C-alpha positions as CSV (number, residue, x, y, z in Angstrom):
1,M,86.2,145.8,46.3
2,V,87.3,149.3,47.0
3,K,86.1,151.9,49.5
4,A,83.7,153.4,46.9
5,D,82.1,150.0,46.6
6,I,81.6,149.8,50.4
7,I,80.0,153.3,50.3
8,D,77.7,152.2,47.5
9,F,76.7,149.1,49.4
10,V,75.9,151.1,52.6
11,Y,73.9,153.6,50.4
12,E,71.8,150.8,48.9
13,K,71.3,148.7,52.0
14,V,70.8,151.3,54.7
15,G,69.1,154.0,52.7
16,F,71.5,156.8,53.6
17,T,72.3,159.5,51.0
18,R,75.6,158.9,49.3
19,A,77.1,161.7,51.4
20,E,75.8,160.1,54.6
21,A,77.0,156.7,53.5
22,S,80.4,158.1,52.7
23,E,80.7,159.9,56.0
24,A,79.6,156.7,57.9
25,V,82.2,154.6,56.2
26,E,84.9,157.2,56.8
27,V,84.0,157.5,60.5
28,V,84.2,153.7,60.9
29,F,87.6,153.5,59.2
30,Q,88.9,156.5,61.2
31,V,87.9,154.9,64.5
32,V,89.6,151.7,63.6
33,K,92.8,153.5,62.6
34,E,92.9,155.6,65.8
35,T,92.2,152.6,68.0
36,L,95.0,150.6,66.3
37,N,97.4,153.5,66.5
38,R,96.9,153.6,70.3
39,G,97.9,149.9,70.3
40,E,94.5,148.6,71.2
41,K,92.8,145.6,69.6
42,V,89.8,146.0,67.3
43,H,87.5,143.0,67.5
44,I,84.5,142.8,65.2
45,V,82.2,139.9,66.1
46,G,81.6,137.7,63.1
47,F,84.4,139.2,61.1
48,G,87.7,139.1,63.0
49,S,90.3,140.9,65.1
50,F,93.0,143.5,64.1
51,V,95.9,143.6,66.5
52,V,99.1,145.7,66.4
53,R,102.1,143.7,67.5
54,N,105.6,145.0,68.5
55,K,108.5,143.3,66.7
56,K,111.9,143.4,68.4
57,K,115.1,144.4,66.6
58,R,116.7,141.4,65.0
59,L,119.4,140.4,62.5
60,G,118.6,139.6,59.0
61,R,120.4,138.9,55.7
62,N,120.5,140.8,52.5
63,P,119.4,138.1,50.1
64,K,121.4,139.5,47.2
65,T,124.8,139.9,49.0
66,G,124.3,137.7,52.0
67,T,125.6,140.4,54.4
68,Q,123.9,140.7,57.8
69,I,121.9,143.7,58.6
70,E,120.1,144.9,61.6
71,I,116.3,145.1,61.2
72,S,115.0,147.9,63.4
73,P,112.1,147.3,65.8
74,R,108.7,148.1,64.4
75,R,104.9,147.7,64.8
76,V,103.1,145.3,62.5
77,L,99.3,145.0,62.0
78,T,97.9,141.5,62.0
79,F,94.4,140.2,61.2
80,K,92.8,137.1,62.6
81,P,89.5,136.1,60.9
82,S,86.6,134.8,62.9
83,Q,85.4,131.3,62.5
84,I,82.3,132.6,60.8
85,L,84.3,134.5,58.2
86,K,86.5,131.5,57.6
87,E,83.4,129.4,56.9
88,V,82.0,132.0,54.5
89,V,85.3,132.2,52.6
90,N,85.9,128.5,52.5
91,N,82.4,127.1,52.0
92,G,80.3,130.0,50.8
93,T,78.2,129.3,53.9
94,G,78.2,130.1,57.5
95,K,75.9,130.6,60.5
96,R,75.2,134.1,59.4
97,S,75.6,135.7,56.0
98,L,78.0,138.7,55.9
99,R,75.6,140.5,53.5
100,T,72.5,140.5,55.8
């Protein structure tokens, strides 16, 4: 599924025009990006949580040459699915359907 599919789904389910559906999806994604950029957690009940974690500088190895290199500190994005999403993915069932 790509963003255009999500826009089409919103268009069909909610009854927005395609332009309104596109704008709604874009606004949601923009809010999520801005929130994560500030280092805040995004928790969507029934779906999961997005969290930005800070990784410290560490030593690593070049797998080809075996030489040690310093890996610089960075921020990484992690996602932890909710129990409902796990049930839907694993069993095709859950307390609530993601499509309702």
